[in-house]
C-alpha positions, 0 to 999 in steps of 0.5 A: 831565858825563853820559856818555863821549865818542861812540865805539864803538857809537854812531851816526857823526855830529856831536856838539855837547856841551851842557848837560853832555851829548853830542848827535847834531846830524846824520847826514845833509846838510851837513858841519861848517862851523867858520866858520859855528858862531858866535863863538867857539873851537870844538874839534872831535875827530875820533874813528875808533871802531875807533882805539885811539889815539882811546881813549886820546885820550877820557880827555884830551877830557874832562878838557879839557872839564871844565876849560873846561866853562861858558865860553860862548865854547867849543864842542866838537864831536865828529865820529865815523866807524869808519874815516875817509871809507872806513868811515862811514856818515854823510854828515855826518860823511864830509864832515866828514872829507873838507872838513878833510882829516883822514888821521891819527886822532885829530885835533883842531882848535881854531879861533877864529871871529868873524863868519864868518872863522877868526881862528885854526885849529890842527890837531893830529894824534895824542894830546896831553894835556888840558894841551896842548889847554888851551895851545892853547884859550887861545891861540884864545881870546886871539885873540879879543880 
């Protein structure tokens, strides 16, 4: 796995973990729509660069990705602002915070999607270990079968 979680010092925006590294998908335009990201499990980390608890979450987030890396049914995203919608230079990221009513950080959404419909979705606020997050990801995977 190359690099750390996009965070302080990185451009605000929506990032996708792909091919072993983070790619900035967009900073402007539409918010991330979980239902439109294709079939599978979508895991979204809402990260505020000025949030100390988010820096603690980062290591668990990376551990979670390592556990499931290579499973093509799962996609990992980071939506990054400095501080929610109040301090965000990315229209797309701020819009995603707003779309999913994110008011605590860190927040992680885990969803299972099939044919454009969300079959399962959990919104987890606060720091969660990789073990706890993995249980939710496993539940989301099971909901696809």
